[in-house]
C-alpha positions, 0 to 999 in steps of 0.5 A: 409285273415283277415284284422288284418292279412294282417296288422300283415304281414306289421309290420313283414315286418317292424320288418324285415327291422328294424332287418336288421338295427339293425345288420348293426349298429353292424356291422360298423367298421373302413372300414366305417371311411376309406371310409369317409376320402378317400372321402374327400381327393378326388380332383375329383367327387364321381361316384356312380354306380349300376344297378336295385334296388341297382341303384336307391339306388346310384342315391339317394345317388349321390343326397344326396352327391352333396347337401351336398357339395361332388360333385357326379354323378351317372352312370348306369353300362349298360349305362357305357358300352355304352360309359359313361366310359368316364365320369369317370376321374382319379381324381374321386373315384368310389362308387359301390353298389351290394349285390352280388358283382358278377353283370356281367353288373359291371365287365366292370366298375370295370375293368375300374377303375382298369385299370386307378387306380381309387379308388374303394369303395364298398358296398356289402354283399359278401366279396369274390365277384369280386367287393370286391376282386377289391375294395380299400375299402370294406364297408359290410352289413350283409348278410341276407335274404331280407323281401321279402317272395321269398327272391328275391326282393331286400328289407333289402339289399337296406334299409341297403345300403340307410341308410349306403350311408346316414351315409357316406354322412352325415360324409363327410358334417360335416367334410366339415363344412356344413352349413345353408348357404350352404344349402341355396345355394344348395336348392334355391328352394322348402320348404328347401330353402324358410325356409333357407332364411335369412331377408337380401335376402328379405328386402327392402333397401335404398331409399325404407326405410320409415325414417323421422328425429325426429324434424319433424311433423306428417304432414311429418310422415304421408306424408311419411307413405303414400308414402312408403306403409309399414303402418309405418314410422321410426323416426330416430335421428340425428346419424341416429339411429331408436328411434321409429316407428309410424304406421297406428294404432297409427294414429287412436289411437292419431288422434285429433284436430291439430294432423297434428302439433304435434310432432312426439315423442309425438306419436311414439313408443319408442324402436320399435321391430327390427330384424338383417339381418342374422335372418331367415325369419320363425324366423322373421314371428315369431316374427312380429305374436308375436308382432302383427305387420305387418312390421319390421325394419332390423338394422345393425349388432351391431347398431341402424341404420336402413338398411332395412325393411320388411313387412309380405306380402314379407314373404307371397310371398315367401310362394307362388312362 
């Protein structure tokens, strides 16, 4: 087979998947909204169950739900039949994934849910299946062939389950008012967690701040700057407002005879660049880069009082964790 023919086969498979999603989009009805509302009102966990390829989709969906504010747990059907049913509480809701809806390994967990009056939501392609008949809410996916040339390996069906499951999770996320600060709480590690860090999370505060009153001389300012290691010193007035900054660059540009005895206000840069405590770290880095500075003071909300300082090295360390 020519290489171009192989590429065309791959494209054809992608078209099949796209067609499946298009049909799924058109099939969406009020049952999805009912499922979202039921899950939103639920006081317990969302128990996801499945087996085989559908099970892997369920595992992913459970992780997505938990990370976006809807506590969830995945239970494999086979494992449920050997003791894991005990993990399901009456306050939980069961969400079962099965294209056929007649997977024998799923029968015991469905029966358990019915006996214990546990609400059951299904994602299936068969409206007359055992799973569908025992569900409180049925979320149907189009009953179409798999893109597998043998129509055996779950492909289009699992793609539709994945997309539909994610859509449900996102709707729940919206209803719960899930925001960036919640993401930071649930995603402290990895690049996602780092990108959601705020200035207040890493800034140096209190006695770590290189600050000096404006009535002092450059002699005191130089001592303060070299003692703190930020390459700068902030200048504050009698109200503790930040009115200026002196950097090591200012020192190099202004050094001269009797330099140490000069007034700070003759050397300092007035109205320095500042950031707010709740500013995103990425945005702060962009500000430092665009202004070609390596340190920036953090100003209290609606004031000119400095409460922190960040050095570019603090941001670099985060990226290395």
